[in-house]
C-alpha positions, 0 to 999 in steps of 0.5 A: 132964784127963778133960773135955779127953779127952772133948772131943777124943774127941767132936771126933775122932768127929764128924770121922770121921763127917763124913769117912765121910759125905762119902765115901758121899755123891755131893754132898760137902756137899749145899749147893747146888741152883743150876742154874748148877752145871751148868757147869764144876766147879760151885759153888766151895767155900772153906776158910773157917770159921763165924768168918771167914764172919761177917766177910764171908769176911775171910781174908788178915790174920786172925790169932788164937790162938782159932781156925784161919784156913786161908785163910792158912796163915801164921796157924797160928803164932798158937797157943801150943805148948800148944794144940790146936784142933778145928774143925768146921762145919755149914751150911744155906741157903734158896735162892730162884730166879727167872727170867722170872716163874717162882720156886722155892725149896729148903732145902739142908744138910750138913757144911761143913768139919773141921780139926785145928790143932796145934803142932809144935815151937818157932815151928812149927805145923800143921793137917789139914783137909777142905773142899769144893772144888766142889759140883754139885747141880741139877734143872730141866726143861720141858714143851712141845709142837710141831706136826708134819707127819703124813700121817695126821692134819691136826693132830698135836702132839708133847708132850715133857719135858726134864730136867737134873740133876747131883750130885757135886763135888770135895773137898780134904784139906789138910796145912798147916805154918807157921813163924815165923822172926821173933818179937820183942816188937814184931813177928813174921813168919810163912810157911806152906803148904797142900798139898792133894789134890783128888778127886771125881766129877761126874755130869750127866744129860739127858733128852728124853722124848716123851709123844706123837707120833712120835719116840724119847726119849733119855737122856744121862749125862755123868760126869767124875772129877778128882784132883790136887794144890793148893798155897797159900803164905802170909805174915803180918807183925804190928807192935805199935803200942802195948801194946794195938794192932797191925796184921797184913798178909797175902798168899797165892799159889797156882800153877796146877796141872793135874788129871787127868780121866777122862770118860765119856758114855753115850747111849741111846734106845728101841732102842740104847745107846752109851757111850764114854770121852773122852781128852786131858782136862785141868782145873786149879786156877787161879793165885791171889793175895790181899792184906789187912790187919787192925787190932787195937784195945784187944784189943776191935776187929778191922777188916780188908779183903781183895782176891783174884784168881783167873786162871781165864781160863787154865784149860782149860774143860769144856763141858756135853758134857765137851769141852775148851774154851780161854778158857771160864772168866772171872777172879774178883775178890773184895773183902771187909771185916769186923770183930770186937768183944769188949766184954771179955776177962773179965767177970761179964756173959757176953754181954760176953765173946762175940765179935760179927762182921759183914762184906760181900763182892762177887765175880764168878763164873768161869762166863759163861752166855749172855754173862752173868757173875754177881756175888755180893753178900753181907752177913753177921753172926756171934757166938761164945759161949764154952764152959766155966767163966769162968776157962777159956772157950777153946772156942766155939760159933760162929753165922753168918748171911749173905744172898747175892744172885746177879745176872746181868749180863744181864736175863731170866736166872736170879737167885738169893738165899740166906739161909745159917745156919752152926753151928761148934764150936771145941774150943780146949784146953790139951793138953800141960800137966803139973802138976808140983806134986802 
């Protein structure tokens, strides 16, 4: 029991540190340097953990008593009434950016998520979690010169620099609850809901700096703060095909919900500064739905595939000048497939009780830049190492690696390649057991 208390205390301390770090940091997770995050809300986050990431982001039908799947809240009832699960993750990624022969690279790293999964009462379970909803982090610029007309000299040139930079993002805190109204020997049905609160600030800066010639340098800061609710509904149905084989079908739905926006713009040059606020601003979380299924064979193999759709086209857009634009975003479709393999449940060979994963996914972005809508293609792999004595290896150390290629639909635009590394710690312990034999 003492060891359990130590583990829970460590998880809580790390969770508090994670929360405090995100609250003090302008960027919720420091996990992006993409220039494309200049547009809209930035790079969209997710509620997946290291385990689901290793399976290509598989989510809809994933159901396990060993880890939490926040994508589909209906999966929470998979844990028993004696178990609590603490889960937290860190992530690092190496990004390479290329455009018209120019190349750059950068490392980004930070916290990824934190969740606390617990039983409530018979056939009910819940969770609390904190994840990034969107992330903004970029810096880029140019040096150039142009000839200008001058009455003093025949040949005069103005040299100048342009700089663009952005930080910040939106975070989401969620409370989840799931109920299993049907639970027999051969089948079960679970439903669940995530209720989230989204908040955060995004800041974008632009500089036009004149180094020679005649003219005034200008500086522009654009900032918006957003807050509002989000709701995700989920359902999972599991059917036992034989004592060792089963399949699970899952689905999720999220309605469109408006977010409140406060926006400010400040412009200055060598002699003057103007600041003003924008009114009648509106953003929203999009209507979303997803479906998927997983098949569990012989308690060793889990195969699955997902499809999801996000209706961003009907969400009010926000331009780089913080102007409201209708029909600004594009719809997102995503396909994912993956598997998990555990050679043995109990074995003297440690590596036979580890869980091995791999997966692929493809999705398009919700931003269209210069008439180009990007596609992201990802391949991933992962492994979970059980922690503890052989008779009680419930907790896990989770690792995942993924490679993502972001390809614009038009040639000549910025392409991105990422190699990501994820580390997760899952504390899965029996918490409510009392030994009555003294």
